GUKETOR-372026 format. One record per residue (C-alpha): residue number from 1; residue in one letter; x, y, z. Coordinates in pm, 1 decimal. Example, Ala and Ser with C-alpha at 12.3 -4.5 7.8 and 13.67 -1.06 7.14 Angstrom:
BEGIN
(1 a (1230.0 -450.0 780.0))
(2 s (1367.0 -106.0 714.0))
# end
This chain:
BEGIN
(1 m (0.3 -6.4 40.2))
(2 q (130.5 348.8 -84.5))
(3 s (155.1 599.2 181.3))
(4 l (-69.2 906.4 184.1))
(5 v (174.1 1137.8 55.5))
(6 s (295.2 927.8 -228.1))
(7 q (-77.1 897.1 -316.3))
(8 f (-135.2 1253.8 -283.1))
(9 v (177.4 1357.7 -525.0))
(10 q (62.5 1122.7 -784.0))
(11 s (-291.9 1251.6 -777.9))
(12 i (-167.9 1591.3 -834.9))
(13 l (59.8 1464.6 -1121.4))
(14 e (-229.2 1315.8 -1300.3))
(15 m (-475.9 1587.5 -1244.2))
(16 p (-374.2 1800.9 -1552.3))
(17 g (-428.6 1497.8 -1771.4))
(18 k (-780.2 1409.1 -1629.4))
(19 f (-892.1 1789.8 -1669.1))
(20 l (-774.6 1787.7 -2038.7))
(21 d (-966.2 1457.9 -2076.1))
(22 i (-1276.4 1628.8 -1941.5))
(23 a (-1215.5 1956.3 -2141.5))
(24 l (-1181.4 1736.2 -2463.1))
(25 t (-1537.3 1571.4 -2417.6))
(26 d (-1749.3 1907.3 -2552.0))
(27 p (-1727.3 2258.3 -2565.6))
(28 v (-1936.3 2342.9 -2265.4))
(29 s (-1681.0 2138.9 -2023.3))
(30 a (-1396.9 2312.5 -2154.5))
(31 l (-1576.1 2649.6 -2127.3))
(32 l (-1683.1 2550.9 -1753.8))
(33 i (-1311.7 2477.2 -1661.1))
(34 l (-1176.2 2768.4 -1778.6))
(35 v (-1413.1 2973.9 -1617.9))
(36 g (-1382.5 2807.5 -1308.6))
(37 a (-974.5 2856.9 -1341.6))
(38 a (-1064.4 3223.0 -1395.5))
(39 l (-1261.5 3268.7 -1117.7))
(40 v (-1032.7 3089.2 -878.0))
(41 g (-703.7 3265.1 -1009.2))
(42 v (-888.0 3614.3 -958.3))
(43 a (-999.9 3532.9 -607.2))
(44 s (-627.4 3418.2 -540.7))
(45 a (-495.3 3724.5 -673.8))
(46 v (-727.4 3957.9 -478.9))
(47 f (-653.5 3801.5 -170.6))
(48 g (-275.1 3783.6 -216.8))
(49 y (-270.4 4180.3 -304.5))
(50 l (-474.5 4256.1 -20.6))
(51 s (-247.8 4017.0 237.9))
(52 l (67.3 4183.8 86.1))
(53 g (-86.2 4512.6 154.4))
(54 a (-175.7 4447.5 493.9))
(55 v (170.4 4306.6 578.9))
(56 f (339.6 4618.2 399.8))
(57 s (133.8 4841.4 617.2))
(58 l (179.6 4643.6 952.5))
(59 f (555.7 4661.4 898.8))
(60 f (671.7 4925.6 671.0))
(61 r (438.2 5200.6 757.0))
(62 p (465.7 5265.9 1126.5))
(63 g (329.5 5616.9 1171.8))
(64 s (27.5 5556.9 961.0))
(65 g (-214.0 5458.3 1224.3))
(66 r (-467.1 5696.0 1368.3))
(67 s (-379.4 5961.9 1615.9))
(68 p (-566.2 5898.6 1971.3))
(69 p (-843.6 6133.1 2036.2))
(70 p (-804.1 6461.4 2204.6))
(71 e (-868.8 6470.4 2569.0))
(72 a (-1182.8 6630.1 2706.0))
(73 k (-1136.7 6933.5 2918.1))
# end
């Protein structure tokens, strides 16, 4: 019996071939795969952009926070 990690790596390597087989069955399948890949790609890019912006703001702009409210007299 193969280990879990080797099965996982093997399934990842087989995945592009399986997607290609499904995409070549009919044009609708190919379109659905492309739309799904675009949605995942765009969502990942936006999340990465926001995450990098948060890290940049946290570490490289120390004085950019709000100032404390003025004291009441």
